C-alpha positions as protocol buffer text, in pm:
chain_id: "A"
residue {
  index: 1
  type: MET
  ca { x: 3846 y: 6351 z: -582 }
}
residue {
  index: 2
  type: GLY
  ca { x: 3954 y: 6254 z: -206 }
}
residue {
  index: 3
  type: THR
  ca { x: 3556 y: 6244 z: -158 }
}
residue {
  index: 4
  type: THR
  ca { x: 3529 y: 5973 z: -444 }
}
residue {
  index: 5
  type: LYS
  ca { x: 3797 y: 5783 z: -278 }
}
residue {
  index: 6
  type: ASN
  ca { x: 3659 y: 5753 z: 57 }
}
residue {
  index: 7
  type: ALA
  ca { x: 3277 y: 5702 z: -68 }
}
residue {
  index: 8
  type: TRP
  ca { x: 3369 y: 5352 z: -244 }
}
residue {
  index: 9
  type: PRO
  ca { x: 3443 y: 5181 z: 88 }
}
residue {
  index: 10
  type: ILE
  ca { x: 3131 y: 5322 z: 243 }
}
residue {
  index: 11
  type: ALA
  ca { x: 2918 y: 5221 z: -59 }
}
residue {
  index: 12
  type: ALA
  ca { x: 3071 y: 4847 z: -46 }
}
residue {
  index: 13
  type: LEU
  ca { x: 3016 y: 4850 z: 321 }
}
residue {
  index: 14
  type: LEU
  ca { x: 2633 y: 4923 z: 252 }
}
residue {
  index: 15
  type: ALA
  ca { x: 2619 y: 4686 z: -43 }
}
residue {
  index: 16
  type: LEU
  ca { x: 2741 y: 4388 z: 200 }
}
residue {
  index: 17
  type: GLY
  ca { x: 2538 y: 4502 z: 465 }
}
residue {
  index: 18
  type: ALA
  ca { x: 2245 y: 4479 z: 227 }
}
residue {
  index: 19
  type: CYS
  ca { x: 2305 y: 4117 z: 172 }
}
residue {
  index: 20
  type: GLN
  ca { x: 2280 y: 4027 z: 566 }
}
residue {
  index: 21
  type: HIS
  ca { x: 1921 y: 3878 z: 603 }
}
residue {
  index: 22
  type: PRO
  ca { x: 1820 y: 3552 z: 773 }
}
residue {
  index: 23
  type: GLN
  ca { x: 1860 y: 3330 z: 523 }
}
residue {
  index: 24
  type: PRO
  ca { x: 1588 y: 3002 z: 573 }
}
residue {
  index: 25
  type: GLY
  ca { x: 1754 y: 2672 z: 747 }
}
residue {
  index: 26
  type: ILE
  ca { x: 1801 y: 2342 z: 603 }
}
residue {
  index: 27
  type: ARG
  ca { x: 1556 y: 2097 z: 765 }
}
residue {
  index: 28
  type: THR
  ca { x: 1483 y: 1694 z: 657 }
}
residue {
  index: 29
  type: GLU
  ca { x: 1134 y: 1576 z: 646 }
}
residue {
  index: 30
  type: ILE
  ca { x: 1060 y: 1266 z: 591 }
}
residue {
  index: 31
  type: VAL
  ca { x: 702 y: 1245 z: 387 }
}
residue {
  index: 32
  type: ASN
  ca { x: 516 y: 933 z: 282 }
}
residue {
  index: 33
  type: VAL
  ca { x: 384 y: 969 z: -66 }
}
residue {
  index: 34
  type: PRO
  ca { x: 150 y: 763 z: -289 }
}
residue {
  index: 35
  type: VAL
  ca { x: 374 y: 517 z: -523 }
}
residue {
  index: 36
  type: PRO
  ca { x: 215 y: 357 z: -790 }
}
residue {
  index: 37
  type: VAL
  ca { x: 349 y: -35 z: -777 }
}
residue {
  index: 38
  type: SER
  ca { x: 233 y: -340 z: -952 }
}
residue {
  index: 39
  type: CYS
  ca { x: -29 y: -463 z: -773 }
}
residue {
  index: 40
  type: LEU
  ca { x: -117 y: -813 z: -978 }
}
residue {
  index: 41
  type: PRO
  ca { x: 187 y: -995 z: -1120 }
}
residue {
  index: 42
  type: ALA
  ca { x: 162 y: -1035 z: -1489 }
}
residue {
  index: 43
  type: ASP
  ca { x: 131 y: -1417 z: -1451 }
}
residue {
  index: 44
  type: SER
  ca { x: -209 y: -1367 z: -1305 }
}
residue {
  index: 45
  type: ILE
  ca { x: -356 y: -1204 z: -1562 }
}
residue {
  index: 46
  type: PRO
  ca { x: -622 y: -1442 z: -1726 }
}
residue {
  index: 47
  type: ASP
  ca { x: -591 y: -1517 z: -2125 }
}
residue {
  index: 48
  type: GLU
  ca { x: -827 y: -1369 z: -2345 }
}
residue {
  index: 49
  type: PRO
  ca { x: -1083 y: -1583 z: -2427 }
}
residue {
  index: 50
  type: ALA
  ca { x: -1081 y: -1715 z: -2790 }
}
residue {
  index: 51
  type: GLN
  ca { x: -1297 y: -1528 z: -3055 }
}
residue {
  index: 52
  type: VAL
  ca { x: -1584 y: -1767 z: -3228 }
}
residue {
  index: 53
  type: GLY
  ca { x: -1640 y: -1598 z: -3509 }
}
residue {
  index: 54
  type: ASP
  ca { x: -1482 y: -1840 z: -3724 }
}
residue {
  index: 55
  type: GLN
  ca { x: -1667 y: -2105 z: -3589 }
}
residue {
  index: 56
  type: LEU
  ca { x: -2011 y: -1970 z: -3667 }
}
residue {
  index: 57
  type: THR
  ca { x: -2211 y: -2157 z: -3934 }
}
residue {
  index: 58
  type: GLY
  ca { x: -2489 y: -1925 z: -4007 }
}
residue {
  index: 59
  type: ASN
  ca { x: -2726 y: -2203 z: -3898 }
}
residue {
  index: 60
  type: ALA
  ca { x: -2909 y: -1988 z: -3569 }
}
residue {
  index: 61
  type: ALA
  ca { x: -2956 y: -2277 z: -3340 }
}
residue {
  index: 62
  type: SER
  ca { x: -2588 y: -2425 z: -3362 }
}
residue {
  index: 63
  type: ASP
  ca { x: -2460 y: -2064 z: -3374 }
}
residue {
  index: 64
  type: LEU
  ca { x: -2666 y: -2016 z: -3009 }
}
residue {
  index: 65
  type: LEU
  ca { x: -2457 y: -2276 z: -2825 }
}
residue {
  index: 66
  type: ILE
  ca { x: -2160 y: -2145 z: -3007 }
}
residue {
  index: 67
  type: VAL
  ca { x: -2223 y: -1763 z: -2875 }
}
residue {
  index: 68
  type: ALA
  ca { x: -2365 y: -1887 z: -2556 }
}
residue {
  index: 69
  type: ALA
  ca { x: -2050 y: -2097 z: -2448 }
}
residue {
  index: 70
  type: SER
  ca { x: -1833 y: -1771 z: -2565 }
}
residue {
  index: 71
  type: ALA
  ca { x: -2046 y: -1554 z: -2360 }
}
residue {
  index: 72
  type: LEU
  ca { x: -2000 y: -1746 z: -2036 }
}
residue {
  index: 73
  type: GLU
  ca { x: -1638 y: -1752 z: -2088 }
}
residue {
  index: 74
  type: LEU
  ca { x: -1621 y: -1378 z: -2134 }
}
residue {
  index: 75
  type: ARG
  ca { x: -1835 y: -1330 z: -1824 }
}
residue {
  index: 76
  type: ALA
  ca { x: -1584 y: -1552 z: -1644 }
}
residue {
  index: 77
  type: ALA
  ca { x: -1289 y: -1358 z: -1743 }
}
residue {
  index: 78
  type: VAL
  ca { x: -1494 y: -1032 z: -1652 }
}
residue {
  index: 79
  type: ILE
  ca { x: -1542 y: -1136 z: -1316 }
}
residue {
  index: 80
  type: THR
  ca { x: -1177 y: -1269 z: -1266 }
}
residue {
  index: 81
  type: MET
  ca { x: -1029 y: -916 z: -1435 }
}
residue {
  index: 82
  type: ARG
  ca { x: -1277 y: -691 z: -1199 }
}
residue {
  index: 83
  type: ALA
  ca { x: -1138 y: -910 z: -871 }
}
residue {
  index: 84
  type: ALA
  ca { x: -837 y: -830 z: -997 }
}
residue {
  index: 85
  type: LEU
  ca { x: -892 y: -430 z: -1029 }
}
residue {
  index: 86
  type: LEU
  ca { x: -1059 y: -419 z: -717 }
}
residue {
  index: 87
  type: ALA
  ca { x: -761 y: -522 z: -529 }
}
residue {
  index: 88
  type: CYS
  ca { x: -584 y: -289 z: -712 }
}
residue {
  index: 89
  type: THR
  ca { x: -754 y: 33 z: -612 }
}
residue {
  index: 90
  type: GLN
  ca { x: -649 y: -23 z: -289 }
}
residue {
  index: 91
  type: GLU
  ca { x: -379 y: 288 z: -209 }
}
residue {
  index: 92
  type: THR
  ca { x: -1 y: 159 z: -146 }
}
residue {
  index: 93
  type: VAL
  ca { x: 207 y: 371 z: 84 }
}
residue {
  index: 94
  type: VAL
  ca { x: 568 y: 306 z: 26 }
}
residue {
  index: 95
  type: PRO
  ca { x: 783 y: 463 z: 326 }
}
């Protein structure tokens, strides 16, 4: 019984001694990370060109003029939106 009584403090010291190992230090590091940001204000987005399906008459000669004008409007809108998207593809890093 005396041996068991003396073994507890030794076992406790061994258990606590095993816990003493070098801990990694805490360090603060600043890292710049790309963050998505709005690259185009909402009021700069062009309106969608009007649809012309309800303006078509069934007369090919007059419908061609309507469709051609619509195609030009669509082309202008695509050019504007493409320019805006190209500006958005540049990476922005916020410190």
